[in-house]
N, C-alpha and C positions, 0 to 999 in steps of 0.2 A: 676701718683700711684693712684691708688683707692682709699678708706680709708668708711670703713662701719661699721656700726653699727647696733644693731636688740635691740628699748627702746623698745623690750616688753622678751627681755634674764631676767635670775637675776644678770649676769656678770658686774659689775657697768659700764657704759659705757667709760669713765675710762682707763680701762683695756682693754675693749673690743680694744679702739683705741687704746693705745697701746702691742698691740696684735699682730693686723692688719700691724702698724708699725716693730716690728718684722718680721715678716712672710713675706714680701716683700720685708725687709734684706738676711732674707734665700732662698728666692725662687732667686734670687740675680737681679730683677726685678727694685731697691734700692739700690748705690754704696757707699760706703766710701768718701765722699766728697760733698755730693747729698745734698741739702739741700730739707726737707720738708713744706709743706705748709705751709701759713702762718698760726698762731694760729688763727683769724678771719675771714681764708681765712676759712677751714674747719671748724669749728662753725657753716660758713654763707651756708655754701653748705651742714648740713649733719642736722643744724636747732637742734645746741645745744650752752650752754655756754659757754661762749669760754674758760671758767675757766677751764672749764671738759676737752676741746682738752691742755691747758695748764696743767693738771695736769696727762697728761698723756706723753706729752714731756721731766716734771721736773721726772716724775717713770724711761723715755726712760734716763733719762739726769745722776742718778743715778744711775742708769745695765753699765754708758758708753759705752751704744751707742750713743748719742745722745751729742752734745755740744753742751749748749744752751750760744748767747752770745746777747746783744742789740745791733739792729742798723743792726743784718749779723743774725737773725733767729734762728731755728735750723737744724745744720747739723749731718747728719752724720760723725761716728771714723773711724777711724783700724775698728775695734772692730765687724766692722757690717760687716766685710768681713766673720770675721771669723764663722755669722751664716752661710756661704751662705757653709764653710767649712763644717764644720759640720752636717747641711740637709747633705751630697753631704755622710759623714759617717753614719750617722743616717738611712740613703736609705737602707745603704749592711747590718745591722745590722737590719731591720726592716723584710728584705732580707733571711738574717739567719738561724734568729729567727719562719718568715716562713713554711722557708722549714722547720724544726725542730717541727714544730707543735705545739710552743709554744701561748699561746695567750697573742694579745692587752696588756691586764689587768697584767701579767706576768711580762712582760716584761719593763713597766711602773715602775713597783715599785721596780724588779731590778736596774735601770736607778735612783730612788728616795734612794732607799738605796746606792744605793756606787757616788751617788754627796753628799749626808747627812753624811757619814762617811770622806767625803776625804774634 
């Protein structure tokens, strides 16, 4: 698994890391039960503070995507598999919207509105 961050981005590094893990799960490159790299390893590889990585892992834990345990590290939960399924559904939705000439911003606004209402 390759995690990257853009230090010049306005998006906080921990948010970029969490998004990278979500993207890996959605793309099916990591699966439920897979262990994420140790926080110290990721921090050293990206030249970021270990607390930045831990914050990303904690956010993923709060979302239910990662199980954090002492001595075991961060492990993807079964909910991560749902991201891959959703990605397939979203790909179909995007294709339908594109065929209908709907702008991506309009589609995103619709998805956000529906997600907020439920």
